[in-house]
C-alpha positions in Angstrom: -6.5 28.7 94.0 -4.1 31.2 92.3 -1.6 30.2 89.7 1.8 30.2 91.2 4.0 28.1 88.8 3.3 29.4 85.2 6.9 30.1 84.2 7.9 26.4 83.3 6.8 23.9 80.9 5.1 20.6 81.9 5.2 17.2 80.4 2.8 14.4 81.4 1.8 11.2 79.4 3.5 12.4 76.3 1.9 15.9 76.2 4.3 18.9 76.6 2.8 22.2 77.5 4.9 25.3 77.2 5.0 28.1 79.8 2.7 30.1 77.4 0.3 27.0 76.9 0.2 26.4 80.7 -0.8 30.1 81.1 -3.6 29.6 78.5 -4.7 26.4 80.3 -5.0 28.3 83.6 -7.1 31.0 81.8 -9.4 28.4 80.3 -9.9 26.5 83.6 -10.6 29.8 85.4 -13.1 31.1 82.8 -15.0 27.8 82.3 -16.0 26.9 85.8 -19.2 25.1 84.6 -17.3 22.5 82.6 -16.4 19.0 84.0 -12.8 17.7 83.9 -13.6 15.7 80.8 -15.0 18.8 79.1 -12.1 21.0 80.1 -9.7 18.4 78.7 -11.5 18.3 75.3 -11.6 22.2 75.2 -7.9 22.5 75.9 -7.1 19.8 73.2 -9.2 21.7 70.7 -7.5 25.1 71.5 -4.0 23.6 71.4 -4.5 21.1 68.5 -3.6 18.1 70.6 -4.9 15.4 68.4 -4.0 11.8 67.4 -3.0 10.9 63.9 -6.5 9.5 63.4 -8.0 12.9 64.3 -9.3 12.1 67.8 -8.5 14.4 70.7 -5.8 13.4 73.2 -8.3 14.0 76.0 -7.2 11.3 78.3 -3.5 12.5 78.3 -4.7 16.1 78.6 -6.7 15.2 81.7 -3.5 13.7 83.3 -1.8 17.0 82.5 -4.5 19.0 84.0 -4.5 16.9 87.3 -0.7 17.3 87.5 -1.1 21.1 87.1 -3.6 21.0 89.9 -1.2 19.0 92.1 1.4 21.6 91.4 -0.9 24.4 92.5 -1.2 26.0 89.1 -4.9 25.4 88.5 -8.0 24.4 90.4 -10.2 21.8 88.8 -13.9 21.0 89.4 -14.5 18.0 91.7 -14.3 14.6 90.1 -17.7 13.1 89.0 -18.7 10.1 91.0 -17.9 6.8 89.5 -15.3 4.0 89.4 -11.8 5.2 90.2 -9.5 5.3 87.1 -7.5 2.1 86.8 -10.0 0.1 88.9 -10.8 -3.5 87.9 -14.0 -3.7 85.8 -16.8 -6.0 87.2 -16.4 -9.3 85.3 -19.4 -11.4 84.7 -19.3 -15.3 84.7 -21.3 -16.5 81.8 -21.5 -19.9 80.0 -19.3 -18.5 77.2 -16.5 -18.1 79.6 -16.7 -21.4 81.3 -13.9 -23.9 81.0 -14.1 -26.3 78.0 -12.8 -29.7 77.4 -8.9 -29.8 77.3 -7.3 -29.2 74.0 -3.8 -30.7 73.5 -1.5 -31.8 70.7 0.2 -29.7 68.0 -0.7 -26.4 66.3 -1.6 -28.4 63.2 -4.2 -30.2 65.2 -6.0 -26.9 65.7 -5.4 -25.4 62.3 -6.3 -23.0 61.0 -5.5 -20.8 64.0 -6.6 -17.2 63.5 -6.8 -13.8 65.0 -10.2 -12.1 65.1 -10.2 -8.3 65.8 -12.7 -7.6 68.5 -15.2 -5.2 67.2 -18.8 -6.0 68.3 -20.3 -5.5 71.8 -20.7 -9.2 72.2 -17.0 -9.9 71.3 -15.8 -7.1 73.7 -17.8 -8.7 76.5 -16.3 -12.2 75.9 -12.8 -10.8 75.7 -13.3 -9.0 78.9 -14.7 -12.0 80.6 -11.9 -14.3 79.5 -9.1 -11.8 80.5 -10.9 -11.0 83.7 -11.3 -14.6 84.7 -8.1 -16.2 83.4 -5.4 -13.6 83.0 -3.2 -13.1 86.2 -3.4 -9.3 85.8 -7.2 -9.3 85.2 -9.1 -6.7 83.1 -8.3 -3.0 83.2 -9.1 -0.4 80.8 -6.2 0.1 78.4 -4.2 3.4 78.7 -4.5 5.4 75.4 -5.2 3.6 72.2 -5.9 -0.2 72.0 -6.8 -3.1 69.7 -8.1 -6.5 71.0 -8.1 -9.8 69.3 -9.7 -13.2 70.1 -7.6 -16.2 69.2 -9.7 -18.9 67.3 -9.1 -22.5 66.2 -11.2 -24.5 63.8 -10.3 -28.0 64.8 -11.3 -30.3 66.4 -14.1 -27.9 67.0 -14.5 -24.2 66.4 -13.4 -22.4 69.6 -11.8 -19.3 71.1 -8.6 -20.3 72.6 -6.9 -17.1 73.6 -6.7 -13.2 73.7 -4.5 -10.4 72.8 -4.3 -6.7 73.4 -2.1 -4.1 71.9 -2.1 -0.6 73.5 -0.2 2.7 73.7 3.4 2.3 74.7 5.0 3.0 78.0 6.0 6.7 78.2 9.6 5.9 79.4 11.5 2.7 79.9 15.2 3.2 80.3 16.3 -0.2 78.9 14.1 0.2 75.8 15.1 3.8 75.3 18.8 2.9 75.5 18.3 0.0 73.0 16.7 2.4 70.5 19.2 5.1 71.3 17.0 8.1 70.8 17.2 11.6 72.3 14.5 12.9 74.6 13.1 15.1 71.7 13.1 12.3 69.3 11.4 9.9 71.7 8.6 12.3 72.3 8.2 12.8 68.5 8.3 9.0 67.5 7.0 7.2 70.6 3.7 6.5 69.0 5.4 4.3 66.5 6.0 1.9 69.3 3.0 -0.4 70.4 2.7 -2.3 73.7 1.5 -5.9 73.8 -0.3 -5.4 77.1 -2.3 -8.7 77.3 -1.6 -12.1 76.0 -3.6 -15.2 77.2 -3.7 -18.7 76.1 -6.7 -20.2 77.9 -5.6 -22.6 80.7 -7.4 -25.7 79.2 -5.5 -25.3 76.0 -2.1 -27.1 76.2 -0.8 -27.2 72.6 2.9 -27.2 71.8 4.3 -24.0 70.4 0.9 -22.4 70.2 2.0 -19.2 72.1 4.8 -18.5 69.7 2.7 -19.4 66.7 0.1 -16.8 67.8 2.7 -14.2 68.4 3.9 -14.8 64.8 0.4 -14.2 63.5 0.0 -11.0 65.5 3.2 -9.4 64.2 2.1 -9.9 60.6 -1.0 -7.9 61.0 -0.7 -5.4 63.8 1.0 -2.7 61.7 -1.8 -2.7 59.1 -4.5 -2.9 61.8 -3.0 -0.2 63.9 -2.5 2.2 61.0 -6.0 1.6 59.8 -7.5 2.3 63.2 -5.3 5.0 64.5 -3.5 6.5 61.5 0.1 5.7 62.7 2.2 2.8 61.3 4.2 1.2 64.2 7.8 0.2 63.7 8.3 -1.6 67.0 6.5 -3.8 69.5 7.2 -4.0 73.1 5.9 -6.2 76.0 6.7 -6.9 79.6 7.2 -10.3 81.2 7.0 -10.9 84.9 10.0 -13.2 85.5 8.5 -14.4 88.8 5.7 -16.1 86.8 7.0 -16.7 83.2 10.3 -17.3 81.5 9.5 -15.6 78.2 10.2 -18.8 76.3 7.4 -18.1 73.7 8.8 -14.6 73.0 12.3 -15.9 72.4 10.9 -18.6 70.1 9.0 -16.0 68.1 12.3 -13.9 67.7 11.5 -11.2 70.1 14.6 -9.5 71.8 15.2 -9.2 75.4 16.6 -5.6 76.0 16.6 -5.2 79.8 14.3 -4.8 82.8 12.0 -2.1 84.1 12.5 -0.3 87.3 9.3 -1.8 88.7 7.5 1.5 89.2 4.7 1.1 86.7 3.1 3.6 84.3 1.5 6.0 86.9 4.0 5.9 89.8 5.1 9.6 89.5 6.3 9.8 93.0 8.8 6.8 92.6 7.0 5.1 95.5 7.1 1.7 93.9 10.7 1.6 92.7 11.7 -2.0 92.3 8.3 -3.4 93.4 7.4 -5.3 90.3 10.4 -5.6 88.0 9.6 -7.1 84.5 11.7 -8.1 81.6 11.3 -6.0 78.5 11.1 -7.7 75.1 10.9 -5.9 71.8 10.0 -7.0 68.2 11.1 -4.7 65.3 8.3 -4.8 62.7 10.5 -3.5 59.9 14.3 -3.7 59.0 16.3 -0.9 60.7 13.5 -0.1 63.2 16.0 1.5 65.7 17.4 3.8 62.9 14.0 4.8 61.9 12.8 5.5 65.4 16.0 7.6 65.9 15.1 9.6 62.6 18.4 8.3 61.1 17.0 7.0 57.9 
C-alpha cells in the first residue's frame, strides 16, 4: 500500500500526530516489516516520546492511531495476531468465592467498618473479575487505558467482600461534560488525563443496605486522587461516570453530591463512524475532587 494522505495531522484516542510525524510513522512501518503491531506501536511511541506521566508508553493509544492510518490508506500494517478480539468479554469462571452469600441488610453502621481494598494480587484480580463478570450488567471487559480496581469490604457481621469499583481513563469526548468544563479543544487535549472515569460500580445483589452505595462513593472520592497519582503520576481533578437511565436513577450519585451535567449521544467510545448515534444514551455525572476544578481544567488558575 502506498501512502496517499501524509499532508494532514491525525488525532485518535488522545494522540495527535502532525503531518511530519505521520510521514515518520509511514517510514517506520515500511522499514520494519518484521515487527508485530504491538512492537510497531512501542517503536513509534519511543521515537515520538509518547509516554504517560508515569513513564509508560502510550502503546495502546498508538496502536489505535496506526489502525486509523491503515484504514485511511496511509500505511499497511502486518496482519493481526490470532487471539481474542479487542473489547471482547473475558471468559469468567464460577468459583466458590463468587457464589451468592447469605443476605446482608440493615444500615452501614451494621457493616462497619466498610473499606476499599485496592486490587493488586492475582488472586484479588481473579475475584474482582469474577464478581463483575457474574453480577454487573455490563460484565467484564478490559478497561481502556489506565485503570485501578477496588474490592469493597465489610467487617460485620462477618468479614466479606460486598462490592467492586473500577476507575479508568476518561472518555475522549463527551459534549455535555466538555461544555460544563468550558475548555477549548487544545486545552481538553492537554488536560484530559486529569479526568478519571468511574467505569464500574457494583454492590453485590445479596447486599441490601441503606445508603451503602453513596457511602462507598464517599470513600472512593477521598482516596482516588492519591492512588491515581501514585500509580500513574497524574493527579486527577474531576471524576466522571455514566448512568444508564433505563436501568438506574442515579440516586446514590446525587446523594453523594455528584453533579448531573447532561447525557451522552449514545455512540460509545469506539464508534468512529457514528453508526450507533442514540443507541445507548446515558446520563453523565461528575464529581470535582478539588475546589474550582473547572477553572483548573481550563487552565484559568
